[in-house]
GUMI-682306 format. One record per residue: x, y, z of N, C-alpha, C, O in turn. Coordinates in pm, whole numbers, padded with zeros to 5 digits, always signed. Each point is the difference from the previous one (the first is absolute). Layout:
N
XYZXYZXYZXYZ
...
//
This chain:
333
-04791-01732-00456+00122+00035-00072+00119+00006+00097+00110-00045-00031
-00137+00103+00150+00108+00011+00097+00046-00137+00044+00118-00022+00024
-00215-00073-00012+00037-00136+00042+00085-00069-00106+00094-00072+00033
-00127+00094-00159+00079-00060-00109+00141+00056+00001+00098-00074-00015
-00087+00207+00035+00131+00063+00004+00082-00054+00116+00119-00027-00014
-00182+00012+00129+00070-00054+00116+00047-00142-00025+00108-00040+00042
-00194-00036-00113+00035-00138-00032+00124-00005-00089+00090-00080+00024
-00086+00166-00127+00114+00003-00094+00128+00043+00072+00105-00060-00019
-00116+00164+00103+00118+00049+00072+00053-00108+00093+00122-00017+00014
-00213-00056+00050+00042-00106+00091+00075-00109-00074+00101-00051+00048
-00153+00014-00166+00066-00103-00082+00140+00044-00040+00096-00076+00012
-00085+00200-00059+00130+00051-00045+00099+00007+00116+00118-00026-00019
-00166+00061+00136+00091+00009+00114+00058-00135+00037+00113-00008+00049
-00188-00098-00070+00051-00133+00030+00088-00054-00112+00089-00081+00024
-00115+00127-00145+00082-00045-00113+00137+00066+00002+00092-00051-00065
-00075+00161+00136+00128+00071+00006+00067-00035+00131-00041+00046+00106
+00148-00130-00114+00071-00044+00119+00137+00067+00002+00078-00015-00094
-00051+00084+00197+00125+00074+00011+00103-00083+00077-00034-00089+00078
+00165+00122-00104+00106-00058+00080-00016+00054+00142-00015+00120+00021
+00019-00209+00075-00041+00036+00135+00107+00072+00079-00030+00098+00069
+00155-00142-00075+00104+00061+00081+00135-00021-00065+00015-00082-00091
+00085+00158+00138+00135-00008-00054+00097-00033+00112-00025+00028+00117
+00137-00088-00157+00107-00034+00094+00132+00052-00055+00010+00033-00118
+00090-00027+00204+00130+00054-00039+00111-00092+00050-00003-00046+00114
+00100+00019-00200+00124-00064+00044+00115+00094-00036-00010+00079-00094
+00119-00087+00171+00117+00085-00024+00123-00089-00017+00027-00087+00083
+00046+00110-00191+00121-00075-00028+00122+00090+00016+00004+00111-00054
+00097-00158+00128+00127+00070+00010+00085-00036-00123+00029-00118-00024
+00010+00219-00050+00082-00021-00120+00138+00064+00024+00023+00115-00036
+00065-00191+00098+00136+00049+00025+00087-00038-00119+00071-00101+00003
-00078+00183-00106+00078-00026-00121+00148+00026+00027+00037+00103+00056
+00046-00197-00098+00145+00015+00015+00069-00049-00126-00027-00111-00048
+00114+00193-00006+00083-00039-00113+00143-00013+00051+00064+00102+00028
-00011-00224-00016+00139-00015+00045+00096+00058-00102-00039+00034-00112
+00163-00024+00150+00100+00063-00087+00001-00065-00138+00017-00121-00014
-00035+00206-00087-00009-00047-00139+00090+00083-00089+00021+00119+00024
+00031-00183-00127+00086+00068-00096-00087+00087-00091-00092-00050-00064
+00123+00180+00059-00078+00090-00086+00082+00050-00120-00058+00051-00096
+00190-00067+00101+00084+00029-00118+00130-00076+00016+00047-00023+00112
+00012-00016-00224+00119-00084+00005+00088+00028-00120-00045-00009-00115
+00170+00042+00141+00096+00017-00108-00025+00120-00090+00042+00001-00115
-00112+00099+00167-00023+00121-00080+00131+00078-00004+00051+00041+00104
+00004-00021-00225+00134+00055-00009+00014+00121-00090-00091+00037-00074
+00211+00023+00083+00033+00117-00080+00152+00009-00008+00069-00025+00098
-00019+00062-00215+00143+00025-00013+00022+00119-00090-00074+00022-00096
+00177+00055+00127+00030+00120-00079+00145+00040+00026+00065-00050+00091
-00018+00141-00174+00135+00055+00014-00011+00150-00023-00065+00045-00095
+00128+00030+00180-00003+00145-00019+00134+00058+00044+00067-00053+00088
-00029+00164-00152+00128+00061+00031+00017+00130-00075-00097+00061-00044
+00221-00019+00031+00032+00126-00066+00119-00020-00091+00086-00084+00025
-00082+00161-00130+00110-00009-00097+00051+00139-00033-00076+00095-00013
+00208-00087+00001+00066+00123-00045+00098-00041-00108+00104-00058+00028
-00137+00089-00152+00081-00046-00112-00002-00151-00006-00106-00063-00006
+00226+00004+00006+00011-00146-00002+00006-00061+00139+00019-00121+00015
-00034+00203+00083+00006-00048+00138-00141-00010+00059-00091+00070-00044
+00076-00156+00142-00130-00015+00064+00009-00076+00130+00098-00071+00026
-00201+00085+00056-00008-00071+00127-00147-00015+00036-00083+00081-00041
+00052-00184+00116-00139-00020+00037-00024-00126+00078+00092-00060+00056
-00219+00019-00052-00042-00112+00081-00088-00094-00084-00062+00041-00098
+00060-00166+00140-00096-00096-00054-00079-00060+00116+00056-00027+00107
-00186+00008-00129-00088-00050+00106-00079-00118-00054-00057+00005-00109
+00054-00110+00187-00085-00116-00029-00073-00034+00129+00062-00040+00099
-00195+00054-00099-00075-00019+00123-00122-00087-00026-00062+00010-00106
+00027-00094+00200-00120-00083-00007-00066+00000+00138+00068+00003+00102
-00199-00006-00101-00071+00006+00127-00112-00103+00004-00054-00039-00104
+00021-00005+00223-00114-00088+00023-00067+00046+00129+00061+00070+00081
-00187-00110-00062-00071+00047+00117-00108-00094+00045-00056-00075-00080
+00027+00078+00210-00107-00082+00058-00094+00092+00076+00034+00113+00034
-00154-00165-00007-00102+00078+00070-00089-00093+00079-00029-00111-00043
-00014+00156+00160-00101-00070+00078-00106+00100+00046+00026+00120+00006
-00146-00170+00026-00109+00092+00034-00102-00070+00089-00011-00123+00001
-00064+00205+00074-00113-00046+00081-00120+00089-00031+00014+00119-00026
-00132-00180+00029-00125+00073-00029-00111-00064+00082-00083-00074-00052
+00084+00105+00181-00092-00064+00095-00136+00070+00000-00007+00123+00012
-00098-00201-00027-00134+00058-00017-00106-00100+00045+00031-00110+00046
-00158+00152-00061-00113-00086+00034-00106+00008-00110-00011+00101-00070
-00064-00207+00056-00110-00002-00096-00126-00046+00072-00005-00110+00055
-00097+00195-00055-00130-00037+00056-00091-00049-00112-00006+00059-00108
-00064-00169+00136-00096-00057-00095-00139+00008+00063-00025-00060+00104
-00064+00134-00169-00138+00013+00046-00086-00088-00090-00001+00017-00122
-00072-00111+00183-00075-00097-00082-00137-00025+00063-00016+00015+00121
-00083-00054-00203-00133-00029+00053-00004-00139+00061+00062-00093-00052
-00135+00078+00160-00017-00133+00058-00107-00079-00073+00001-00123+00003
-00093+00194-00070-00100-00065-00083-00014+00078-00129+00012+00123-00003
-00038-00196-00106-00011+00059-00133-00137-00034-00056-00051-00110+00021
-00008+00205-00094-00134-00025-00053+00006-00109-00108+00109-00033-00047
-00222-00022+00008-00001-00117-00089+00067+00022-00136+00037-00098-00064
-00021+00221+00019+00068+00023-00128+00147-00039+00006+00061-00031-00102
-00004+00032+00221+00141-00035+00017+00095+00114-00028+00121-00015+00018
-00174+00128-00062+00087+00116-00031+00022+00083+00126-00096+00045+00064
+00221-00025-00030+00034+00078+00119+00131+00072-00023+00057-00007-00109
-00009+00076+00211+00127+00071-00009+00080-00021+00128-00056-00020+00108
+00187+00024-00123+00090+00003+00113+00061+00139+00009+00034+00059-00103
-00021-00006+00222+00067+00127+00021+00142-00023+00049+00020-00067+00101
+00079+00121-00172+00141-00018+00035+00059+00135+00038-00007+00095-00078
+00064-00088+00197+00058+00126+00050+00147-00024+00033+00032-00082+00086
+00057+00154-00156+00144-00011+00024+00044+00111+00095-00036+00117-00019
+00114-00153+00121+00053+00098+00095+00147-00032+00027+00035-00113+00033
+00050+00215-00046+00140-00017+00034+00024+00021+00148-00065+00084+00063
+00158-00162-00007+00035+00017+00141+00084+00127+00018+00081+00034-00086
-00101+00033+00197+00083+00116+00030+00146-00040+00007+00037-00094+00070
+00047+00166-00145+00145-00028-00007+00028-00142-00046+00101-00059+00037
-00191+00003-00118+00015-00139-00043+00076-00020-00130+00018-00114-00043
+00028+00223-00021+00068-00012-00127+00146+00040+00008+00038+00084+00081
+00044-00144-00166+00141+00037-00005+00073-00075-00110-00041-00109-00038
+00149+00168-00013+00086-00070-00094+00144+00045+00019+00027+00106+00057
+00066-00189-00106+00142+00030+00012+00072-00058-00121-00030-00111-00043
+00125+00185-00011+00081-00048-00111+00146-00005+00042+00044+00077+00086
+00030-00167-00147+00143-00011+00021+00066-00022-00136-00044-00084-00078
+00150+00159+00052+00062+00000-00132+00146-00046+00011+00069+00032+00097
-00025-00106-00196+00140-00042-00011+00059+00059-00128-00068+00008-00102
+00194+00033+00109+00067+00062-00114+00135-00068-00022+00079-00016+00093
-00056-00024-00217+00132-00047-00041+00060+00102-00096-00067+00044-00094
+00193-00006+00118+00055+00113-00077+00148-00020-00028+00076-00048+00085
-00036+00086-00207+00141+00008-00038+00025+00142-00047-00070+00051-00087
+00171+00012+00145+00037+00136-00035+00143+00000-00052+00093-00040+00071
-00076+00085-00193+00134+00008-00060+00038+00143-00033-00084+00089+00000
+00215-00068-00031+00046+00132-00038+00106-00014-00109+00062-00105-00017
-00044+00213-00056+00105+00003-00102+00053+00143-00009-00071+00097+00026
+00198-00088-00063+00065+00130-00021+00104-00016-00111+00093-00079+00013
-00109+00150-00120+00091-00004-00115+00044+00142-00030-00072+00076-00066
+00190-00040+00114+00052+00135-00016+00130-00004-00081+00105+00046+00045
-00117-00103-00163+00116-00007-00089+00108-00089+00058-00027-00111+00045
+00150+00161-00047+00113-00077+00052+00019+00018+00151+00090-00059+00060
-00175+00142-00001+00019+00028+00142-00068-00107+00087+00063-00060+00087
-00188+00038-00112-00078-00097+00076-00087-00081-00096-00070+00056-00083
+00077-00187+00097-00088-00088-00078-00036-00119+00089+00067-00103-00001
-00171+00122+00076-00034-00101+00100-00152-00027-00002-00079+00083-00045
+00042-00200+00093-00141-00035+00023-00004-00106+00108+00101-00064+00029
-00213+00047+00029-00009-00101+00104-00137-00005+00062-00092+00071-00040
+00080-00157+00137-00126-00018+00072+00010+00073+00134+00087-00028+00082
-00177+00121-00063-00002+00075+00125-00070-00076+00111+00044+00000+00115
-00156-00065-00152-00084-00054+00107-00091-00108-00057-00059+00017-00107
+00050-00126+00179-00096-00107-00032-00064-00043+00130+00068-00024+00100
-00199+00014-00102-00067-00035+00125-00138-00056-00028-00061+00025-00104
+00015-00102+00201-00139-00045+00003-00057+00044+00134+00038-00051+00105
-00130+00146-00110-00054+00061+00120-00144-00048+00017-00082+00016-00090
+00050-00074+00204-00134-00053+00025-00063+00071+00119+00067+00070+00077
-00198-00090-00064-00070+00049+00118-00020+00149+00006-00008+00057+00109
-00001+00009-00226-00030+00143+00000-00150+00019+00016-00076-00024-00094
+00031+00065+00211-00143+00022+00023-00039+00134-00060+00001+00104+00067
-00036-00108-00194-00016+00124-00075-00137+00063+00016-00013+00121-00022
-00088-00195+00059-00131+00062+00024-00082-00089+00092+00008-00123-00007
-00087+00186+00091-00086-00075+00090-00114+00091+00046+00015+00122+00007
-00127-00185+00025-00115+00074+00050-00078-00092+00093-00043-00108-00041
+00024+00151+00165-00069-00083+00098-00107+00081+00072+00007+00123+00008
-00107-00194+00044-00097+00062+00088-00116+00070-00068-00068+00080+00064
+00043-00107-00192-00116+00061-00064-00122-00092+00013+00013-00121+00018
-00131+00181-00027-00123-00079+00005-00034-00048-00141-00019+00082-00090
+00010-00212+00070-00024-00051-00135-00135+00044-00056-00104-00016+00064
+00108+00071-00183-00120+00030-00077+00023-00043-00143+00115-00017-00042
-00221-00001-00031+00009-00042-00140+00012+00122-00090-00055+00106+00028
+00127-00125-00138+00017+00104-00102+00075+00123+00053-00015+00110-00055
+00094-00128+00160+00077+00111+00055+00149-00028-00019+00049-00102+00049
+00025+00189-00118+00144-00022-00017+00077+00035+00127-00021+00106+00060
+00110-00195-00020+00091+00024+00112+00142+00004-00056+00046-00097-00059
+00022+00209+00078+00130+00021-00062+00105+00035+00104-00030+00055+00106
+00155-00088-00141+00112+00042+00082+00123+00012-00088+00018-00075-00096
+00066+00170+00133+00124+00024-00073+00117-00018+00096-00009+00037+00117
+00118-00094-00168+00119-00015+00082+00124+00009-00086-00004-00033-00119
+00113+00077+00176+00125+00012-00072+00119-00033+00087-00003+00021+00122
+00108-00074-00185+00123-00033+00072+00121+00034-00086+00001-00030-00119
+00100+00092+00178+00128+00013-00068+00075-00131+00020+00015-00047+00113
+00030-00012-00222+00058-00133+00009+00151-00001-00021+00065-00102+00025
-00008+00214-00073+00144-00002-00024+00054+00141-00019-00068+00086-00056
+00191-00062+00105+00073+00121-00028+00148-00033-00008+00057-00052+00096
+00008+00082-00210+00139-00038-00024+00075+00118-00061-00055+00073-00082
+00180-00054+00124+00087+00100-00061+00135-00064-00030+00049-00083+00076
+00012+00124-00191+00133-00049-00039+00084+00118-00046-00053+00105-00035
+00185-00126+00037+00092+00102-00051+00117-00069-00069+00026-00117+00023
+00045+00194-00110+00110-00057-00076+00106+00107-00020-00030+00119+00008
+00153-00160-00034+00112+00089-00030+00075-00058-00121-00025-00116-00031
+00113+00186-00040+00073+00118+00045-00079+00130-00008+00036+00097+00067
-00144-00091-00145-00081+00120+00003-00108-00018+00105-00023-00111+00047
-00040+00218-00011-00107-00007+00099-00129-00044-00068-00061+00076-00075
+00021-00200+00102-00124-00054-00054-00083-00052+00116+00040-00092+00070
-00155+00151-00050-00091-00043+00105-00135-00034-00061-00046+00067-00092
-00016-00171+00145-00132-00039-00048-00080-00055+00118+00055-00065+00089
-00182+00092-00090-00087-00051+00105-00135-00039-00056-00046+00056-00099
-00015-00152+00162-00131-00046-00046-00081-00043+00122+00054-00056+00095
-00182+00082-00100-00091-00046+00105-00129-00046-00067-00036+00045-00109
-00033-00135+00176-00123-00057-00054-00107-00002+00107+00028-00023+00117
-00149+00049-00158-00114-00016+00090-00111-00073-00076-00009+00006-00122
-00073-00074+00199-00112-00076-00055-00128+00053+00062-00010+00011+00123
-00087+00023-00205-00129+00050+00048-00112-00089-00052+00001-00042-00116
-00096+00014+00201-00110-00089-00038-00132+00057+00048-00014+00041+00115
-00084-00040-00205-00136+00044+00031-00091-00120-00020-00007-00056-00109
-00065+00017+00214-00086-00119-00004-00143+00039+00030-00027+00072+00096
-00066-00118-00179-00143+00025+00020-00075-00132+00000+00013-00081-00092
-00092+00060+00196-00081-00121+00014-00148+00038+00000-00039+00095+00067
-00043-00169-00143-00144+00024-00005-00072-00134+00012+00028-00093-00075
-00122+00083+00170-00092-00113+00006-00119+00034-00088-00086+00080+00038
+00079-00141-00156-00101+00038-00099-00138-00055+00032-00100+00068-00023
+00093-00190+00074-00132-00060+00023+00013-00122+00090+00108-00059+00013
-00219+00023+00047-00014-00125+00075-00091-00090-00082-00115+00035-00028
+00166-00151-00011-00077-00087-00089-00016-00138+00062+00072-00038+00092
-00166-00037-00146-00024-00136+00047-00123-00059-00066-00052+00054-00097
+00007-00166+00151-00117-00071-00053-00089-00040+00118+00049-00051+00101
-00179+00073-00115-00096-00051+00098-00049-00135-00049-00062-00010-00106
+00090-00094+00184-00049-00134-00030-00123-00026+00085+00005+00012+00122
-00118-00048-00187-00124-00034+00069-00038-00143-00038-00027-00029-00117
+00023-00060+00215-00028-00143-00024-00134-00035+00064-00020+00020+00119
-00071-00074-00202-00130-00046+00051+00023-00126+00083+00055-00098-00049
-00099+00103+00174+00035-00105+00095-00056-00136-00039+00066-00102+00023
-00184+00095-00080-00063-00129-00032+00050-00059-00131+00025-00120-00009
-00010+00205-00094+00032-00051-00133+00148+00011-00035+00048-00070-00089
+00026+00155+00159+00140+00021-00034+00022+00095-00116+00114+00020-00042
-00221+00038-00011+00014+00096-00110+00076+00124+00050-00027+00051+00109
+00124-00004-00190+00082+00115+00041-00023+00118-00094-00001-00015-00122
-00016+00130+00180-00011+00126-00073+00124+00085+00033+00036+00016+00116
+00031+00038-00220+00120+00080+00017-00027+00145-00042-00057+00025-00106
+00099+00067+00190-00020+00143-00029+00131+00074+00027+00034+00023+00116
+00041+00015-00220+00124+00075+00021-00029+00142+00045-00105+00056-00030
+00200+00001+00103-00015+00139+00044+00135+00071-00006+00106-00063+00004
-00113+00194-00014+00120+00084+00003-00038+00134+00062-00080+00074-00057
+00137-00044+00173-00027+00126+00070+00117+00094-00028+00114-00030+00035
-00143+00143-00095+00107+00094-00035-00018+00136+00065+00069+00096-00035
-00162-00086+00129-00023+00128+00066-00003-00022+00151-00030-00108+00049
+00063+00214+00023+00003-00005+00146-00096+00103+00055+00004+00117-00038
-00090-00161+00129-00096+00092+00061+00035+00020+00147-00014-00094+00079
+00059+00213-00041+00035+00022+00141-00118-00010+00094+00018-00020+00120
-00140+00034-00173-00118-00008+00086-00067-00138-00009-00108-00020+00054
+00173-00074-00123-00048-00137+00000-00113-00030-00095-00078-00092+00025
+00064+00168-00136-00103-00031-00099+00040-00128-00074+00110-00006-00055
-00197-00095+00051+00040-00129-00058+00010+00006-00153-00064+00081-00067
+00145-00173+00017-00003-00036-00141-00101-00114-00012+00014-00102+00067
-00116+00119-00152-00107-00098-00009+00027-00098-00114+00020+00039-00115
-00021-00168+00150+00027-00106-00097-00126-00083-00020-00046-00065+00094
-00012+00064-00216-00116-00085-00026+00038-00148+00005+00103-00041-00052
-00188-00038+00116+00022-00144+00012-00132-00070-00029-00105+00045+00045
+00112-00155-00119-00120-00077-00032+00004-00134+00073+00094-00078-00014
-00200+00054+00094-00015-00125+00075-00137-00059-00035-00093+00009+00080
+00080-00068-00199-00133-00026-00057-00072-00124+00053-00117-00020-00033
+00181-00063+00113-00064-00123+00046-00040+00013+00146+00074+00055+00082
-00192-00109-00050-00050+00005+00137+00092-00076+00095+00052-00106-00035
-00032+00162+00154+00078-00070+00102+00122+00078+00043+00015+00118-00033
+00071-00185+00108+00119+00065+00054+00111+00010-00104+00022-00091-00080
+00047+00206+00083+00118+00023-00083+00117+00035+00092-00014+00084+00089
+00128-00148-00113+00122+00030+00074+00091+00085-00088+00038-00040-00110
-00004+00159+00159+00076+00097-00078+00139+00021+00060+00020-00011+00120
+00074+00042-00208+00136+00030+00043+00067+00091-00103-00013-00021-00120
+00084+00123+00168+00082+00083-00087+00135-00068-00014+00070-00025+00098
-00033-00006-00222+00121-00078-00025+00101+00082-00083-00036+00090-00075
+00163-00127+00092+00109+00058-00079-00003+00154+00007+00010+00068-00102
-00023-00015+00224-00002+00145+00019+00142+00052-00022+00092-00037+00073
-00075+00122-00173+00132+00047-00040+00007+00153+00004-00100+00069-00015
+00223-00021+00036+00026+00144-00006+00068+00029-00134+00119-00027-00018
-00197+00083-00074+00056+00040-00129+00079+00129+00021-00052+00096+00057
+00177-00093-00104+00086+00114+00033+00097+00029-00112+00020-00080-00092
+00041+00196+00101+00103+00039-00096+00111+00073+00073-00023+00071+00098
+00145-00089-00147+00118+00063+00056+00077+00066-00114+00028-00063-00102
+00005+00190+00120+00081+00073-00097+00127+00046+00069-00005+00066+00104
+00120-00103-00162+00130+00034+00058+00081+00076-00104+00016-00044-00113
+00036+00159+00155+00087+00082-00086+00134+00014+00071+00008+00055+00110
+00098-00105-00174+00135+00005+00058+00087+00091-00084+00012-00019-00121
+00048+00118+00185+00091+00094-00067+00140-00018+00056+00020-00009+00121
+00077+00005-00213+00142-00012+00034+00064+00134-00032-00008+00048-00113
+00071+00014+00214+00048+00136-00016+00151+00009+00027+00043+00021+00113
+00037-00039-00219+00144+00018+00017+00040+00147-00012-00058+00077-00076
+00158-00041+00153+00057+00133-00006+00152-00015-00004+00056-00075+00080
+00010+00145-00172+00144-00019-00017+00068+00131-00037-00063+00093-00052
+00193-00088+00080+00078+00116-00043+00141-00045-00037+00049-00103+00049
+00015+00180-00135+00140-00020-00037+00068+00136+00004-00051+00098-00055
+00167-00092+00121+00077+00125+00012+00143-00029-00046+00073-00075+00064
-00033+00137-00176+00134-00017-00055+00073+00133+00007-00049+00102-00050
+00166-00103+00113+00080+00122+00014+00142-00033-00042+00077-00059+00075
-00043+00101-00198+00133-00028-00052+00055+00119-00076-00058+00108-00002
+00174-00132-00061+00065+00108-00075-00082+00041-00121-00014+00118-00030
-00040-00219-00039-00072+00028-00124-00152-00012+00016-00076+00045-00086
+00033-00103+00193-00143-00023+00019-00041+00047+00138+00063-00035+00100
-00165+00114-00095-00058+00043+00128-00152+00003-00016-00057+00099-00044
-00006-00212+00079-00143-00014-00025-00069-00063+00121+00060-00073+00079
-00190+00105-00069-00085-00059+00105-00135-00034-00062-00062+00084-00066
+00017-00207+00087-00131-00043-00050-00081-00061+00114+00055-00060+00093
-00184+00076-00101-00089-00062+00098-00126-00049-00071-00053+00067-00089
+00005-00186+00130-00121-00059-00058-00096-00040+00114+00041-00060+00099
-00164+00094-00116-00106-00045+00091-00109-00062-00086-00071+00070-00072
+00059-00202+00080-00093-00072-00086-00118-00052+00081+00010-00024+00120
-00122+00007-00189-00120-00062+00059-00045-00107-00098-00060+00030-00104
+00089-00155+00136-00026-00113-00088-00123-00075+00049-00004-00044+00115
-00095+00031-00201-00120-00078+00034+00035-00147-00013-00002-00057-00109
+00035-00003+00221+00053-00136-00002-00108-00106-00019+00022-00099-00069
-00138+00120+00130-00105-00102-00009-00137+00062+00019-00019+00087+00086
-00077-00132-00167-00142+00032+00018-00074-00132+00000-00013-00066-00104
-00036+00027+00220-00059-00133+00018-00147+00013+00033-00038+00078+00088
-00045-00156-00158-00143-00013+00032-00027-00147+00030+00015-00086-00087
-00053+00057+00210-00019-00139+00040-00109-00008+00105-00071+00098+00023
+00057-00212+00042-00098-00018+00108+00058-00097+00101+00094-00074-00029
-00150+00076+00150+00045-00088+00107-00096-00117+00017-00120+00012-00024
+00176-00125+00064-00081-00120+00022-00037-00010+00148+00078-00050+00082
-00197+00099-00049-00050-00010+00136-00066-00136+00022-00038-00068-00095
+00025+00029+00222-00075-00120+00033-00148+00019-00031-00047+00114-00010
-00026-00223-00004-00144+00004-00030-00079-00058+00117+00056-00064+00089
-00188+00087-00091-00085-00041+00111-00128-00065-00052-00045+00027-00110
-00011-00115+00195-00137-00049-00013-00075+00040+00127+00054-00010+00110
-00178+00054-00126-00077+00042+00116-00058-00121+00074+00008-00114-00047
-00067+00141+00162-00079-00102+00068-00122-00034-00087-00044+00081-00081
-00009-00201+00100-00123-00040-00070-00120+00056+00076-00007-00012+00123
-00086+00072-00196-00123+00049+00061-00118-00048-00083+00016-00033-00118
-00134+00029+00178-00114-00066-00065-00121+00092-00006-00019+00089+00083
-00063-00114-00184-00129+00066-00013-00101-00100-00054+00037-00110-00041
-00164+00147+00042-00107-00092-00037-00090+00066-00101-00055+00107+00023
+00039-00174-00138-00093+00047-00102-00139-00057+00030-00019-00121+00005
-00076+00210+00016-00136-00041+00038-00071-00070-00115+00027+00031-00117
-00116-00123+00148-00075-00068-00107-00102+00094-00064-00043+00098+00061
+00007-00129-00182-00103+00076-00071-00134-00029+00067-00038-00116+00010
-00035+00218+00036-00128-00026+00067-00105-00050-00099-00001+00041-00116
-00087-00133+00164-00107-00049-00087-00110+00105-00009-00046+00051+00101
+00005-00020-00225-00092+00111-00022-00137-00027+00063-00064+00092+00050
+00019-00223-00053-00132-00027+00055-00001+00022+00150-00101+00042+00057
+00215-00072+00008+00007+00020+00144-00009+00149+00033-00068+00039+00095
+00135+00043-00174-00006+00144+00022-00140+00054-00025-00050+00086+00074
-00013-00136-00178-00134+00047-00031-00098-00038+00111-00084+00081+00040
+00095-00204+00010-00089-00043+00108+00024+00083+00126-00094+00041+00068
+00223-00017-00039+00031+00079+00117-00052+00142-00014-00054+00058+00095
+00069-00002-00215-00050+00135-00024-00153+00003+00010-00056+00096+00052
-00010-00203-00102-00146-00007+00008-00047-00005+00146-00097+00066+00037
+00168-00146+00044-00037-00010+00141+00014+00133+00071-00084+00038+00081
+00192+00034-00112+00020+00130+00062-00107+00099-00044-00045+00084+00079
+00005-00094-00205-00104+00090-00051-00134-00030+00066-00073+00091+00038
+00040-00223-00024-00124-00038+00066-00001+00045+00146-00102+00044+00052
+00219-00056+00012+00008+00044+00138-00025+00150+00011-00068+00047+00090
+00126+00026-00185-00019+00145+00000-00146+00035-00024-00053+00093+00060
-00013-00170-00149-00143+00024-00028-00085-00027+00123-00093+00075+00030
+00125-00186+00041-00076-00035+00120+00014+00106+00107-00097+00035+00067
+00217+00017-00051+00021+00105+00100-00079+00124-00036-00059+00064+00088
+00056-00028-00218-00075+00118-00042-00149-00017+00022-00068+00093+00043
+00015-00218-00073-00144-00028+00020-00038+00009+00147-00106+00053+00034
+00194-00105+00055-00026+00003+00142-00008+00144+00049-00085+00034+00083
+00174+00051-00135-00003+00139+00040-00129+00069-00046-00052+00087+00070
+00002-00126-00188-00125+00059-00049-00119-00039+00087-00090+00080+00026
+00091-00209+00019-00111-00048+00086+00002+00074+00132-00104+00040+00053
+00228-00024+00002+00009+00070+00129-00040+00146-00016+00002+00075+00097
//
């Protein structure tokens, strides 16, 4: 009975062929998004002022903004693959994403076009209107973030603000003073949502191609791989390559326009002071950046042939007979 059991175990051990060893390649993924338009012609116009009876004074605002952004996301991707695959052809690739130290950064620049007008209608005393200011202001670096280590699913945010204008005017014969100032504030958030691509596996002899898409959306600081199942069902060499490696990302931009104004009238019949501090949500943008893409180096593995069952049985029988002969010799001795 023991000999039969040994025979069966020997057969099963030969029928089970394991992948023998693994290899690793490392790809440098220096993702770069050159300066891209993230908003264009986002505008706002309004009029605000004060009235006393039939008299009034105030301001009119017409503003439009556009913005660009660039970013870097330098990282590496390790691919762990078997050098040999068992006859079933079913195997896995291990993919490990690692961000370079201080390899991430982004910068935004905003342009503003603005027309500022004023009006004053004080009966027969003053009836005037006009344009206070017209300008196109470019190169406002409203938010930037540099030197972070790239990771997936991590939001990187920065806030920036600039005062873009301050104007004061006065008029007579009565004392009329008015002033206005504007500031622009921008909050930018960048997220690398996933690393995606396709594994192309081409059978060297037949040219048959197997495609396996992947998407890595998690980051492991200790290097735990993302496991991708791959099927290589034909015996022989397979040439593999990770193609169209992309950085899936999202960008959220919130732009606030904050005008502040006052009017001070000091006359015989009118003595008033008004002040306005507004917070205008000028733009809420959800977009993404176009980073460059990558293809990995080509690496190869070999799918082992299906073993012939009679050969395994004969080999197992020979080993069993050898074991029996050794046991008999020991009994004789």
